[in-house]
C-alpha positions in Angstrom: -168.1 93.1 -56.9 -166.4 95.4 -54.4 -164.7 92.2 -52.9 -163.3 91.2 -56.3 -161.8 94.7 -56.7 -160.3 94.7 -53.2 -158.8 91.2 -53.7 -157.3 92.1 -57.1 -155.8 95.2 -55.6 -154.3 93.2 -52.7 -152.9 90.6 -55.0 -151.3 93.2 -57.3 -149.8 95.0 -54.4 -148.4 91.8 -52.9 -146.8 90.8 -56.2 -145.4 94.2 -56.7 -143.8 94.1 -53.1 -142.4 90.6 -53.8 -140.8 91.8 -57.0 -139.2 94.8 -55.2 -138.1 92.8 -52.2 -136.7 89.9 -54.3 -133.6 91.9 -55.3 -133.2 93.8 -52.0 -132.3 97.3 -51.5 -129.4 99.7 -52.2 -128.6 101.4 -48.9 -126.6 104.6 -48.4 -126.2 105.8 -44.8 -124.2 108.9 -43.8 -123.8 110.1 -40.3 -121.8 113.2 -39.6 -121.2 114.7 -36.1 -118.7 117.4 -36.9 -118.8 120.3 -37.6 -122.6 120.0 -37.8 -124.8 117.0 -37.2 -126.2 115.4 -40.4 -128.0 112.2 -41.0 -128.7 110.9 -44.5 -130.3 107.5 -44.9 -131.4 106.4 -48.4 -133.0 103.0 -49.2 -133.7 102.4 -52.9 -135.1 99.2 -54.3 -132.4 97.3 -56.3 -135.1 96.7 -58.9 -134.7 100.4 -59.7 -131.3 99.7 -61.2 -132.8 97.4 -63.9 -135.4 99.9 -64.6 -132.9 102.8 -65.0 -130.6 100.7 -67.2 -133.6 100.0 -69.5 -134.0 103.8 -70.1 -130.3 104.6 -70.3 -129.2 105.5 -73.9 -127.1 102.8 -75.6 -124.4 105.3 -76.4 -123.8 105.9 -72.7 -123.7 102.1 -72.0 -121.3 101.5 -74.9 -119.0 104.2 -73.5 -119.2 102.7 -70.0 -118.5 99.1 -71.4 -115.6 100.4 -73.4 -114.1 102.1 -70.4 -114.5 98.9 -68.3 -112.6 97.0 -71.0 -111.6 93.4 -70.0 -112.6 94.1 -66.4 -116.2 93.9 -67.2 -116.1 90.1 -67.7 -114.1 89.8 -64.4 -116.7 91.9 -62.6 -119.5 89.8 -64.0 -118.0 86.4 -63.1 -116.9 87.9 -59.7 -120.6 88.7 -58.9 -121.7 85.2 -59.8 -119.0 83.6 -57.6 -119.5 86.0 -54.7 -123.2 85.0 -54.5 -122.1 81.5 -53.9 -119.5 82.1 -51.2 -120.1 82.4 -47.5 -119.7 85.9 -45.8 -116.2 87.2 -45.6 -114.2 90.4 -45.4 -112.6 91.5 -48.7 -110.6 94.4 -47.2 -110.0 95.9 -43.7 -107.9 99.0 -43.6 -107.1 101.1 -40.6 -104.9 104.1 -40.6 -104.8 107.3 -38.5 -107.4 109.0 -40.6 -110.0 106.3 -40.3 -111.1 102.7 -40.9 -112.5 101.1 -44.1 -114.1 97.7 -44.3 -115.4 96.0 -47.4 -117.4 92.8 -46.8 -119.6 90.3 -48.5 -122.5 89.8 -46.3 -125.6 87.9 -47.3 -126.2 88.9 -50.9 -124.6 92.3 -50.5 -121.3 94.0 -50.9 -121.0 96.4 -47.9 -118.6 99.2 -47.5 -118.2 100.9 -44.2 -116.0 104.0 -43.7 -115.4 105.2 -40.2 -113.6 108.6 -39.8 -113.6 110.9 -36.8 -116.9 112.7 -36.9 -118.2 110.7 -40.0 -119.5 107.3 -40.7 -120.6 106.2 -44.2 -122.2 102.9 -44.9 -123.1 101.6 -48.4 -124.7 98.2 -49.2 -125.2 97.0 -52.9 -127.0 93.8 -53.7 -124.8 91.5 -55.8 -127.9 90.9 -58.0 -128.0 94.6 -58.9 -124.3 94.6 -59.8 -124.9 91.5 -61.9 -127.7 93.4 -63.8 -125.3 96.2 -64.5 -122.6 94.0 -65.9 -125.2 92.0 -67.9 -126.5 95.2 -69.5 -123.0 96.6 -70.2 -122.0 93.3 -71.9 -125.1 93.6 -74.0 -124.3 97.1 -75.0 -120.7 96.3 -75.8 -120.0 96.8 -79.6 -119.4 93.6 -81.5 -116.4 93.3 -83.8 
């Protein structure tokens, strides 16, 4: 009996981890060295995005969809196309105040900002962005 409970618990935990890992993680990493040293590293399962969107009031989603306007469809189709492309750099900007790089790497869009005394890295899975655009399109008012 105890063995059945342990196996059920293990299988449940394994399936839960597979669900979480399937979509990847949102990563935010901030390292500051001036004027004080600060390190903030946050890893959130991208599955959390879908969960939060399920509980977001429709009014807020309709407002966001209205603000996105025609760009919502562009964003949605871009996510779909980006998933199929090989890795590449979308933008690479260098000026005296710092360096910004936006890349498609793996299934993520990665933004890196390097400034003197500060480095910021953000990675967002394309699957999570696609979930957001899907949900916003669903909430868009019909005419």
